[in-house]
C-alpha positions in Angstrom: -12.9 18.9 -12.3 -9.1 19.2 -12.3 -7.0 16.0 -12.2 -5.5 17.2 -8.9 -9.0 17.5 -7.4 -9.8 14.0 -8.5 -6.6 12.7 -6.9 -7.4 14.6 -3.7 -10.9 13.1 -3.6 -9.4 9.6 -4.0 -7.0 10.2 -1.1 -9.8 11.6 1.1 -12.1 8.7 0.2 -9.5 6.0 1.0 -8.3 7.7 4.2 -11.8 7.8 5.6 -12.8 4.3 4.3 -12.9 1.4 6.7 -13.3 -1.4 4.1 -9.6 -2.5 4.4 -9.2 -1.5 8.1 -10.1 -4.7 9.8 -8.7 -8.1 10.7 -8.9 -11.0 8.2 -9.6 -14.6 9.1 -6.5 -16.8 9.1 -3.8 -14.4 7.9 -0.7 -16.1 6.6 1.5 -13.2 7.6 1.1 -10.2 9.9 3.8 -7.5 9.5 4.1 -4.2 11.4 4.9 -1.0 9.6 6.1 2.1 11.4 7.0 5.6 10.3 8.8 7.0 13.3 9.1 10.5 11.8 5.3 11.2 12.2 3.9 8.2 14.2 2.1 6.3 11.5 1.8 2.6 12.5 0.0 -0.2 10.8 -0.2 -4.0 11.0 -0.6 -5.5 7.6 -2.3 -8.9 7.3 -2.2 -11.0 4.1 -3.7 -14.4 3.1 -2.9 -16.1 -0.2 -4.9 -18.8 -2.0 -3.9 -20.6 -5.2 -0.9 -18.4 -5.6 -2.8 -15.1 -5.4 -3.2 -12.6 -2.6 -6.8 -13.5 -1.7 -7.2 -11.0 1.1 -5.4 -8.3 2.9 -6.2 -5.8 5.6 -4.6 -3.5 8.1 -5.1 -2.1 11.5 -3.4 0.9 13.1 -3.4 4.6 12.9 -1.7 7.4 11.1 -2.1 10.5 9.0 -4.6 10.7 6.0 -1.7 10.0 3.6 -0.6 6.8 5.2 -4.1 5.5 5.7 -5.1 6.3 2.1 -1.9 4.7 0.8 -2.4 1.4 2.6 -6.1 1.2 1.6 -5.3 1.9 -2.1 -2.4 -0.6 -2.0 -4.6 -3.4 -0.6 -7.3 -2.8 -3.2 -4.6 -2.9 -5.9 -2.8 -6.1 -4.9 -5.8 -8.2 -3.9 -6.1 -10.9 -6.6 -2.5 -10.4 -7.8 0.4 -12.9 -7.5 3.2 -12.1 -5.0 5.4 -11.2 -8.0 2.8 -8.9 -9.5 2.3 -7.2 -6.0 6.1 -6.9 -5.7 6.4 -5.2 -9.1 3.6 -2.8 -8.2 5.2 -1.9 -4.9 8.5 -1.3 -6.6 6.8 0.8 -9.3 5.0 2.9 -6.6 8.3 3.5 -4.8 10.0 4.6 -8.0 7.1 7.0 -8.6 7.6 8.6 -5.2 11.2 9.1 -6.1 10.1 11.3 -8.9 10.6 8.8 -11.7 8.4 9.7 -14.7 5.9 6.9 -15.3 4.8 5.8 -18.7 1.1 5.7 -19.4 1.1 2.0 -19.1 2.9 2.1 -15.7 0.4 4.7 -14.5 -2.5 2.5 -15.6 -1.0 -0.4 -13.7 -0.9 1.6 -10.5 -4.6 2.5 -10.9 -5.7 4.8 -8.0 -2.2 4.8 -6.5 -1.1 7.4 -9.0 -3.2 9.8 -6.8 -0.2 9.8 -4.5 2.3 10.9 -7.2 2.3 14.5 -6.0 3.7 13.3 -2.7 7.1 13.2 -4.3 7.0 17.0 -4.1 6.5 16.9 -0.3 9.6 15.2 1.1 8.2 15.2 4.7 5.2 13.2 3.5 7.0 10.6 1.3 7.6 8.3 4.2 3.9 8.5 5.1 2.9 7.3 1.6 5.7 4.7 1.2 5.6 3.0 4.6 2.7 0.6 3.7 4.4 -0.4 0.4 7.7 -1.2 2.3 5.6 -3.2 4.7 4.0 -5.1 1.8 7.5 -6.0 0.4 8.4 -7.4 3.9 5.2 -9.4 3.9 5.9 -10.8 0.4 9.4 -11.7 1.5 8.0 -13.6 4.4 5.5 -15.4 2.2 8.2 -16.4 -0.3 10.5 -17.7 2.4 7.6 -19.8 3.7 7.5 -17.9 7.0 4.0 -17.8 8.5 2.6 -15.7 11.3 3.6 -12.4 12.8 7.0 -10.7 12.8 
């Protein structure tokens, strides 16, 4: 199996998966994310406990890339501190801007590296990055002590 086939399988699996597409109980923040260029819309919910992102989920609709990206992102940041989640989001965004990642950086992104090829498809970059920008907004709200929906 080629690496590109494996990445493609990861994207297909996450875009079809419903395990992160739900509401969580007692979210601390709920933040909308919108990609007006193709109509992707999500609502990201996060809850922290003991300084860690204890749970996260999303609702909404969009293309396979946006749905896979938000699902992969939630799996990656669950159990991380807000700072670790911020660093992962920033690293992901750098990757989509065609920055070459070190092996260690690729390992930190885990399955999110499956979206690395998106940088070669400018029309799809916003689909992949919208959830990560939404995560950064949610983290900003948490750090400011702002609770609830935007």
